[in-house]
N, C-alpha and C positions, 0 to 999 in steps of 0.2 A: 596235249593235256597230260598231267602227271598220273601215273598209276598209283602212287603212294603219297599221301600227305601226312606229315608228322605235325601235330598241333597241340597247343596248350594255351592256357590263360595264365599269365604271370601275375604275381602280386603287384608289381610296378613295372613301368615301361623300361627302366634302366636295368632290370634283371633280364638276363638272357638264359634260355633253357639249355643248361649244360648237358643234361641227360639226353635230350633229343638230338643235340649236335653229335653226341657219341653214336646214337643209333643211325643217324644220317650218314656219317662218315664210314660206318661199317656195313653199309648195304651192298658193298662190292659192286657186282655187275648191274645191280638195280639202282645204284646211286643216281645215274642220269635220268631215271624215271621217277624221282622223288623230289618233293619240295618241303620246306619248313614254313609253317605259319604260326605266328605268335600274336596274341592280344594281351591286354592288361585288364585287371579287374575294373569294372565300370562299363565294359562293353556289354551290349545286349546280346542275349543268346541268339535271337533271330538274325541279327546282323552277321554273327559268326557263321551260322548255318547257311545264310545266303552266299557268303564267300566260298564256303566249302562246296556247296552244290554247283556253283559256277565252274569249279575246277574239274568236275566230273571224274573224281578218282575211283579206283576200285577198292582201295584200302585207306582208311583213316586211322592213324594211331594217336591216341590221346595220353598225355602224361598227367596223372592225377595226384594231386597233393591235398593236404588238409585245407589249404586256403582256396582251392578252386573246385573242390568236389561238387559243391552244390550247383554252380553254373555249368560245369561239364555234364552233370546229370541231366540238366535241362537241354543242353546242346545235343547230347546223344539221343535223348528221347525225341526231339524234333527231327533230327537227321534220319532216324530209323522210320519215323512216321512218313516223312516226305519221300524218302528214297530207301526202301528196305533192302535193296540189293547191295548197298554200300556195306563193306565188311568193316566193322568197328573193332579195333584192338585197343585194349587198355593196358597201362603199365604205370608204375610209380608206387611210392610207399603207402599211399592211402588205400590202394586196392590190392596190395600184395599179401595182406593178412585179413582174416575175418571178412572175406569178400562175398561169401555165399548169399548173405541176406541184403547186400547192398543193391539198391535199385539200379545204379549205373551198370553193375555187373550183369544183372538180369536183362538189361536192354541191349547190352553189347554182344558181339559174336565170340570174342576171344579175350583172354587175359594172359599177359606174360608177367610172371611174378619174379621180383628180384632183378638182378642185373640182366639186361635183355639184349645186349649187342648181338650175340650169336643166335639166341632163340628167336628173336624177332625176324632176323634175316631168313632163317629156315622156314618160319611160318609164312612169310611173304612169298618165298619161292614156291611153296606148296599151293598157296591160294591162287597165285597167278598161273600156275601150271594146271589148274583145274582139279587139284587133289587136296582139298582142305582137310586137315586132320580132325578126327572126331572129338578129341579131348579139348574142352573149352578153357580150362585153367592150366596153363603150360608153365612148368618151372623154368626159370631162366638159368639156374646154375651159376657157377663161378667161372667166367671166361679166363683163359690164360692171358694175363695182361700184355705179355710180349707179343701176342698174336693180334692184338687189336690195332685198328688204324687210328692214328691220332686224330682228335676232333678239332684241332685249333684252326685249321684252314676254313672251318665252317663259320667262324666269326668273320662276317663279310665287311665290306667297306662301310655299309650303313651302320652296322653295330659300332664300329670304331669311331666314325665321324660323329655319332650321336652320344658318345660317352657311356655306352652300356657297359655293365660290369663284365669283365673278362674273368671267368672262373677257370681255374686250373687245378690239377691234382697230381701229386707225386706218389700217392699211395691210396689204398682203399682199406676200409676196415678199422676196427678198434679193439684193443685187447681188454678193455674194461667191461664190467657187467652192471652198469647203472640201470636200475629197474625202470626208469622213466624214459629211456632212450632206445630208439630203434637200433642204434649201433651196438647195443648190448647183445644182439642176436648174431653178430659176426663171430666167427670162430678164430680168426687171426687177422693180422695186418699183412696185406700184400703190397709190395712196392713195385713201381715201374722201374725199368732200367734207368739209372740216373743220367748218364751222359746223353742218350737219345732224348730224354725228357728235356734236358737243358738246351739241346739243339732246337727243340720246339719253342722254348722260351726266347731263344736268340732270334728266331724267325718272327715272333710276335713283337719283340723290341724293334726290329728293323722295319716293321710295318707301322711303328709309331705308338704301340701300346705302352703305357706307363703305369697303369693301375692294374694290379693283379690280386685276385682274391683266391687264396688256396683253400680248397674245401676238405683237405686232409683233416681227419678228426683228431689226430695226435701228431702234429707236425714235428714236435721236438722229442718224439719217442726214441729216435736214434740220433745221437748228437752229431755223429760224423756226416750224416746226410743233411741235417739242418745246417751245419757249418758250410758244406759245399754249396748248397742252394743260396744261402745268404751271401757268401763270398762272391758267387756268380753275379748277383744283382748289385752288390756294393762296387764291384769292379766296373760295372756299366752304369753307375748312377748318373742320372741327369735330373735337373730341376723338374719337379712335378711327379717324380716316381712315388708310388704308394704300394705297399705290400701288406696284405692282411693274412695273418696266420692264426690258426686255432691251436693253443698251446696247453700242455698239461701243466697246471699251476704249481705243482710241487717238484717239477723237474727242470732245473735251469743250471746245468753244470758250468763250472768255472771256465771250461774251454769255450763256451758260447758267449760269455759276458764281454770280453774285449771286442768281439765282432759286433755285438748289439750296440755297444757304446759308440762305435765308429759311424753309425748311420746318423745323418742330420735329423734334427727334431721333426716329427710329423711324418716321416717316411714309413715307419713300422707301426702297424696296429696289431696288438695281440688280443685275441679273444680268449678269456680264461673262464672256464666253468667252475665256479666254487660251489654253487647250489645251496649249501648249508654249512654252518660252522658247528652244528650240533653233532658230536661223535655218534650218539645213539641213532639219530636220524640217518646219518651217513651209512652206518652199519646196516640199518633196516633196508635201505635201498641199494645195497651192494656197492657203495662208493667208498673206495679206500683212498685216503689222502693224508699227507703229513702236514698238519696245520702250522707247525713251526717253520717248515720249509716254504710254505706258501707265503707266510709273513715276510721271511727273509727275501724271497724272490720279488714280491710286490714292492717292498721298500727299496730294493736295488733299482727296479725299473723306474720308480718315482723319483729317486734322489740322484741317480747316476746316468740316466739315459733320457732320450727324447721320445721314448715309445709311448704311444697312446694306448692305454690299457682299458679294454672293455670287459668288465667282469659281470658274470651272471649269478643271480640268486633266484631260487624257486620258492614261492610261497604255496603252502598247501601240502607239503610233503607229509607222509604219515608220521604222526607223533609230534610234529612241530606246532607250537602255539604262537600266539601273537608276540608274547614276550621273548620267546626264544628267537623268533625270526628277527625281531628288533635288535637284539644283542648282536646277531650276526651281521646285520646291516651296518650297525655302528662300528663294528670291528673292521669291516671291509672299507667303510668310508675313511677310517683312520689311517689306512694304508696309502691314501693319496691317489687312488685310481681315478682316471678321467671320467669314466662312465660306469654306473651301476645299473645293469638291466634287470629290473624286477619282473619276473614272469610268473604267471599262475600255472600250477601243475596241470598238464594235459594228459588225458588218457589216450595215448597213441595206440592205434590198433597193432596188436601183436607183441607189445612190450610186456615185460614181467610185472609192471606196476598193476596190470589188470588182474593179477592174482591176489593183490593186497586189497581186501575189501572190508568184510564185516568187522574184523578185529579193530580196525582203525577208523571205521565209520566213513569210508570214502564214498561219496556220492558225486557222480559226474553228469555233466550235460550230455544229452544224447545226440546233439548236433555239433558240427564243427565250430570251434576247435576243440571240443570235448573237455572243457576246463572243469576242474573240480569245483563243486558247488558248496560242499560242506564236508568237514571231517570230524572225528571225535574230539579234536582239539581246536578247531576253528569253526565258528558258526557261519552260516550264509552271510549274515550281516558283516562279520569281520572280514570275510573274503571280498565282499563288495567294497569295503573301505580300502583293502589292499589293492584292489583293481584300480580304484581312483588314485591311490597313492602312486602306483606305477605309472599311470597316464600323466599325472601332473609332474612327477619327477622327470619323466622324459621331456616334457615341454619346458620346464623351468631349468633343471640342472643339466641333463644330458645334452640338450640342444646347444649349450654354451652361449645362449643368447642373453641370459640374465645372471651373470656371475656375481654382481654386487647384491642382487636380491637373494641369491642362494647363500652367499656368505653372511648376509645380515640375518637371515632366518636361522641358519644353523649355528650361529654364535650365541643363540639364546639358551641352548641346552643340548640334550642328547639328540643327535641328528634325526634318528628315526621318529621318536616321539614328537619332536618339534615339527617335522615336515608332515607327519600324519595329522596333527592338529590343523596345520595350514591347509592340507588337502580337504579335510572335513569342512573347514570354513569356506574354501574356494567353491566347493560343490554346492554349498548352501546359497552362495551368491549368484551362481549361474544356473 
């Protein structure tokens, strides 16, 4: 039986817990005594607890996110009731900030805050040696990336055979200070050594992996690194390859453009966070971007490449009303992006957005995913309409299933207002 179980509940089956694979691969001499267990939302807490108890572990480490905190709270509660001797260790963004009042923290034995590869190993060593530390909330610190063990061997044959997403990263951190984002708490960007990283990618390619999702927050921050990574994959291109990158929307230097043009259509997906086209709103949330450069880059991607662009807008930002959001949506739609992801602002624990309150009338839900319910410029009813708009836009337009319906609808007038009316009508019918 394993001494250590690393466990989580993923949002979907195809998602693989990248962070837990990092912890697992960095357990050093304890690796052979550890296993990884993953479930998906929809699983019953009692069934998870049954599996965990059957393994008879000494330590169970849970990765807690905004989407699984409720079921993991139930799981931890049951686990400690049924077998109090099991040491429960928490980690993940949902419990790394404002943890003191959270029920799941109160029920657990330890919390490793932030990046946990080194701190979790040291904690396990002490617990298994019979010398558990007195401090319950343990800071993870910033491990030296060059000293970490790569996690990619922890994607097993089952993961690859069942088409699970293979997450990879060439860097950690973000240089920007967007108030709504946890990455704004990073002090700098830290990069892995490039050639050893590419050796790991080569190994995954040889195992048959063709779909890679880079989790770097700013993949194109340094053009020379972006060029090297893209060239590496282009040189090894095979049918079925797919590469997802999160890109800074106003930074697409000329040196990258010929390389991007060289990829066949559908191979590259760029996720670009626009969030708002209102300059005052962007200033308010600490988001600096050059709108003219964004327009130029998105038009280039639409007209000269086969890149699938997934662009994000956030509704409910402080100071943005329905009309302003609609203008931004219409502007983005006009740039020809393949997907527009409309999200409702969330109050993520620890983010600077939590300090923007009374002046802008920000009222948030107290349960996950902590979405804004009302602002000084958007009523609860307007945000309800925007939620429905986002859901129906995903189903009708982003899904790609109804191109003729989307085209017919949006040919009648301004895209946002036209589809908002359609979503109002559709909601009344169902």
